[in-house]
C-alpha positions in Angstrom: 0.2 -0.3 0.1 1.3 3.5 -1.0 2.3 5.4 2.0 0.0 8.7 2.9 3.1 11.3 1.8 3.0 9.8 -1.9 -0.6 9.8 -2.1 -1.0 13.5 -3.7 1.5 12.3 -6.3 -0.1 9.1 -7.0 -2.5 10.7 -10.4 1.1 11.7 -12.1 2.5 8.0 -11.9 -0.8 6.7 -12.9 -1.3 9.1 -16.2 2.4 8.4 -17.0 1.7 4.3 -16.7 -1.4 4.7 -18.5 0.3 6.6 -21.2 2.3 3.4 -21.8 5.7 4.3 -19.5 7.0 3.2 -16.6 7.6 5.5 -13.2 8.8 5.2 -9.6 9.2 7.5 -6.6 12.8 7.6 -6.0 15.5 9.1 -4.1 15.6 10.9 -1.0 11.5 11.0 -0.4 11.9 7.1 -0.5 15.1 7.1 1.9 13.1 9.4 4.4 9.9 7.0 4.4 12.0 4.2 5.7 13.8 6.3 8.5 10.5 8.0 9.7 11.9 11.6 8.5 9.5 14.2 7.3 9.2 14.4 3.7 9.3 17.3 1.8 10.2 17.2 -2.0 9.0 14.1 -3.6 10.9 13.3 -7.0 9.4 11.1 -9.7 11.8 8.9 -12.4 10.0 7.7 -15.5 10.8 6.2 -18.8 9.0 8.6 -20.6 11.2 11.2 -22.5 11.0 15.1 -21.2 9.0 16.2 -24.4 6.2 13.1 -23.7 6.0 14.4 -20.0 5.4 17.7 -21.0 2.8 16.5 -23.8 0.8 14.6 -21.1 0.6 17.3 -18.3 -1.1 20.8 -18.4 1.1 22.5 -16.1 5.1 21.8 -16.8 8.2 23.9 -16.4 11.0 22.7 -18.0 13.7 23.4 -15.3 16.3 21.2 -16.7 14.9 19.6 -19.7 18.4 19.0 -21.6 19.2 16.6 -18.5 16.0 15.0 -18.7 13.9 16.8 -15.8 10.9 18.8 -15.8 8.7 20.2 -12.9 5.1 18.8 -13.1 2.6 21.0 -11.2 -0.4 19.2 -9.9 -2.9 20.4 -7.2 -0.8 23.3 -6.3 2.2 21.2 -5.9 5.4 20.7 -7.6 7.1 17.5 -8.5 10.3 16.7 -10.2 10.0 14.5 -12.8 13.1 13.1 -14.5 13.9 10.6 -17.4 15.4 7.3 -16.6 19.4 8.2 -18.0 22.9 7.4 -17.9 25.7 9.9 -18.1 28.7 10.4 -19.6 32.1 11.8 -18.2 31.9 14.9 -15.6 34.6 17.2 -17.1 33.4 20.1 -15.1 33.0 17.9 -12.0 29.5 19.2 -11.8 27.4 18.0 -14.7 28.0 15.3 -17.1 28.8 16.1 -20.4 26.2 14.0 -22.0 23.0 12.3 -21.0 21.7 9.4 -22.6 17.8 8.6 -22.2 16.8 5.1 -21.5 13.8 3.2 -20.6 15.3 1.1 -17.9 15.1 2.1 -14.3 17.7 -0.4 -12.9 20.4 1.5 -15.2 19.1 4.6 -13.9 19.6 3.8 -10.4 23.2 2.6 -11.0 24.1 6.0 -11.4 23.2 7.5 -8.0 25.3 8.2 -5.3 24.5 6.4 -2.3 22.7 3.2 -1.8 20.6 4.5 0.5 19.6 7.2 -2.5 19.0 4.5 -5.0 16.0 3.3 -3.9 12.4 3.5 -6.2 9.3 2.7 -5.2 6.2 2.1 -7.3 2.6 3.4 -7.2 1.7 0.4 -4.9 4.5 0.9 -2.3 6.8 -1.8 -3.5 10.2 -1.1 -3.7 13.3 -1.6 -5.9 16.5 -2.1 -4.1 19.5 -3.3 -6.2 22.1 -2.0 -3.9 21.0 -3.2 -0.3 20.1 0.2 0.3 17.1 -1.0 3.0 19.9 -3.0 4.6 22.4 -0.1 5.1 19.1 2.2 6.3 18.9 -0.6 9.1 22.4 -0.5 9.7 22.6 3.4 9.3 25.5 3.0 7.1 26.5 5.1 4.3 27.8 3.4 1.2 28.1 4.6 -2.5 26.7 2.7 -5.2 29.5 0.8 -6.9 32.9 2.0 -6.5 33.5 4.9 -4.6 36.2 6.7 -6.7 34.3 6.5 -10.0 31.5 7.9 -7.9 33.6 10.6 -6.3 35.6 11.3 -9.6 32.3 12.0 -11.5 31.5 14.5 -9.0 33.4 15.2 -6.3 30.3 17.1 -4.3 29.5 13.8 -3.2 32.2 13.4 -0.8 30.7 16.7 1.1 27.2 14.8 0.5 28.4 11.9 2.7 29.4 14.3 5.5 26.2 15.7 5.3 24.2 12.8 5.6 26.4 11.6 8.3 25.5 15.0 10.0 21.9 14.9 9.3 21.4 11.3 9.8 23.9 10.3 12.2 24.7 7.4 9.9 28.5 6.1 10.2 30.4 6.1 6.5 31.2 2.6 5.3 34.7 1.7 5.3 35.6 1.4 1.6 33.6 4.8 1.2 35.7 6.6 3.4 38.8 5.4 1.9 37.7 6.7 -1.5 36.7 10.0 0.6 40.2 10.3 1.7 41.7 9.0 -1.8 39.8 11.8 -3.7 39.1 14.3 -1.6 41.9 16.7 -3.5 39.0 17.1 -6.4 36.8 19.1 -4.1 39.3 22.2 -5.1 37.4 21.8 -8.6 34.1 22.6 -7.5 32.0 25.9 -7.4 32.3 27.2 -4.2 28.6 28.1 -4.3 28.4 24.4 -4.3 30.9 23.4 -1.4 29.1 26.4 0.7 25.4 24.6 0.0 26.6 21.1 1.3 28.8 22.7 4.2 25.9 24.7 5.6 23.7 21.7 5.7 26.2 19.9 7.2 26.8 22.3 9.9 23.1 22.4 10.6 22.8 18.6 10.8 21.5 17.3 14.5 24.8 14.7 14.5 27.2 17.5 13.6 29.2 16.2 16.4 29.8 12.8 14.9 30.3 14.0 11.3 32.9 16.4 12.6 34.9 14.1 13.5 34.9 12.5 9.8 35.9 15.8 8.6 38.5 16.1 10.9 40.3 12.6 10.3 39.8 12.8 6.7 41.4 16.4 6.5 38.7 17.8 4.4 39.4 21.1 5.7 42.6 21.1 3.7 40.2 21.5 0.6 37.8 24.2 1.9 38.0 27.9 1.6 39.7 29.8 4.5 40.1 26.4 6.4 43.0 25.2 3.8 44.8 28.4 4.6 44.4 28.2 8.5 46.0 24.7 9.4 45.0 23.7 13.3 41.9 25.7 12.8 39.4 22.8 13.3 41.5 22.1 16.8 39.9 25.4 18.2 36.4 23.6 18.1 35.4 22.2 21.5 35.3 18.6 22.2 31.4 18.5 21.7 30.3 20.5 18.4 26.7 21.8 18.3 24.6 22.1 15.3 25.1 25.8 14.0 21.8 26.3 12.2 22.4 28.8 9.5 25.7 29.5 7.6 25.9 32.9 9.1 26.2 31.3 12.3 29.1 29.0 10.7 31.1 32.0 9.6 30.3 33.9 12.9 31.4 30.9 15.1 34.3 30.3 13.1 35.6 34.2 13.3 34.9 33.8 17.1 37.3 31.0 17.3 39.9 33.2 15.4 39.1 36.7 15.3 42.3 36.9 13.0 40.0 35.9 10.4 37.3 38.5 9.7 33.8 37.9 8.9 34.6 39.6 5.5 37.1 37.3 4.7 34.9 34.1 5.4 32.0 35.6 3.4 34.1 36.4 0.3 35.9 33.3 0.3 32.7 31.4 0.7 30.8 33.7 -1.9 28.1 34.3 0.8 25.1 36.9 -0.3 25.2 40.2 1.4 22.3 39.0 3.9 24.4 36.2 5.2 27.4 38.7 5.7 25.2 41.0 7.5 23.7 38.4 9.7 27.5 37.0 10.4 28.5 40.2 11.7 25.1 41.0 13.7 25.7 37.4 15.2 29.4 38.3 16.2 28.5 41.8 17.7 25.4 40.1 19.7 27.8 37.3 21.0 30.4 39.9 22.2 27.5 42.0 23.7 26.4 39.2 25.5 29.8 38.1 27.0 30.1 41.8 28.2 26.9 43.0 29.2 24.9 40.2 29.5 21.6 39.8 27.7 20.0 43.1 27.4 17.2 45.0 25.1 19.5 46.6 22.9 21.0 43.0 22.2 17.6 41.4 21.4 16.4 44.5 19.4 19.3 44.5 17.0 19.7 40.7 16.5 16.2 40.3 15.2 13.8 37.0 15.9 15.2 35.3 12.9 18.7 34.6 14.6 17.5 33.8 18.0 18.3 30.3 17.3 21.8 31.1 15.3 22.8 33.1 18.6 21.7 30.3 20.8 23.8 27.7 19.0 26.8 29.9 19.0 26.7 30.4 22.7 26.3 26.5 23.2 29.5 26.1 21.7 31.3 28.1 24.0 31.0 26.4 27.2 32.4 29.1 29.3 30.2 31.7 28.0 27.1 33.4 29.6 24.1 31.2 30.0 21.4 32.3 27.6 17.9 30.6 26.9 15.2 31.1 24.2 12.7 31.9 26.7 15.1 34.8 28.4 15.0 36.3 24.8 11.6 35.7 24.1 10.6 37.7 27.6 12.9 40.6 26.5 11.4 40.8 23.1 7.7 41.1 24.2 8.8 43.8 26.3 10.5 46.2 23.8 8.7 49.2 23.2 9.3 48.9 19.3 10.1 46.2 17.3 11.7 48.1 14.2 12.2 51.8 13.4 9.3 51.8 11.5 7.5 51.1 14.7 8.7 55.1 16.2 6.1 57.1 16.6 7.8 60.1 15.0 8.7 59.6 11.5 11.3 61.1 9.4 9.4 63.6 7.6 8.3 65.0 11.1 11.9 65.1 12.2 12.5 67.0 9.0 9.7 69.5 9.8 11.2 70.4 13.3 14.2 71.9 11.3 12.6 73.8 8.3 15.7 75.7 7.6 18.1 72.8 7.6 19.4 71.0 4.4 18.5 67.3 4.4 21.5 65.1 5.2 22.6 62.2 6.9 21.8 63.9 10.2 18.5 62.9 9.7 19.4 59.0 9.8 21.9 59.6 12.5 19.2 61.2 14.9 16.6 58.4 13.8 19.3 55.7 15.0 19.8 57.4 18.1 16.3 58.2 18.8 15.6 54.3 18.0 18.1 53.3 20.8 17.1 55.6 23.5 13.3 54.4 22.9 14.5 50.7 23.2 16.9 51.4 26.1 14.0 53.1 27.9 15.4 56.5 28.1 12.5 57.9 25.7 8.9 56.8 25.5 7.7 56.1 22.2 5.3 58.9 21.9 5.2 61.8 19.5 5.3 64.6 22.3 8.2 62.8 24.2 10.2 62.1 21.2 9.9 66.0 20.0 10.9 66.9 23.9 13.8 64.2 23.8 15.0 65.9 20.6 14.9 69.1 22.0 17.3 68.1 24.6 19.3 65.8 22.4 19.7 67.9 19.2 21.2 66.5 16.0 24.7 67.3 15.2 24.4 69.3 11.5 27.6 69.9 9.3 
């Protein structure tokens, strides 16, 4: 019987089969079903060529049609549908130079990375398992499909994916797979930094990070990673027990705090992070330093923003000697804040300008608002128009 999470996608498989093709649920969604993880993305593999899939369904997005992948929209949900395929060599270490569409699911499964991801399930819930993936799931083991060196040579990102799965699932990495990772780790250098960063972000957030951290350290994978490869011994600065870091900003901020000679800007630029991640990392560093110097306070909580609460907690958790901190304490302080953002100030920018009709507009307006914002947060001014106007009388702006 087909498990409930897959039932909304059943009409897609049925339609493909009624048209004379075969189709299966594949990959991570099948894996997660067997280990009881939440299933988010349901992927489908089929013998139908991508053009045939486009003909069969009304709403199709050809996101990777040259590699056989399209998105089928059904009942307001998106499903990735990929044609069975074999692949040529990976010259760029990212995508195969050529893709051959086939009508054989067995050959398609042979090209996949790990046995636990090489499972296929039909519309009745029957599982096709060619590489003992279910056995490896029961043994909590990560093992490559076929020869590990070949899989990692095809795409060195799979080395980092093995680490990521060990961090997320708490699975051990099978010995011959470990040897292949060690042998092929030098090929990580050929990968785009953005791909490396994406995997390391997921790795650092894994609930079994401490377990997987030992693999990364013992295999010396850090010697192939941005920034870390230029700072030997950086991993030795991590605590004996490493707790998950839920965002890449938290990872960068924590690494900087472990070695302040490496700036957050260097981390962010070397990993090609977004400006948002860079800003968040800087905010987390400032918040943690404020916490150590002044304890938890309204200014810290206000400037941090609730989207980074978990990241600050995680960073603090990784400093055994740091100040105590809990989400409850942060929540209580945040609820007591007189404003949540500067947009909540009772006195707006145009009203401030009106108070100084003879002054030319300039940076002084922004500086005054920032100072006024801080006064309200710290309880030195009440957030009403009259009180803020009175506060400005006693704290006039510096106008050059």
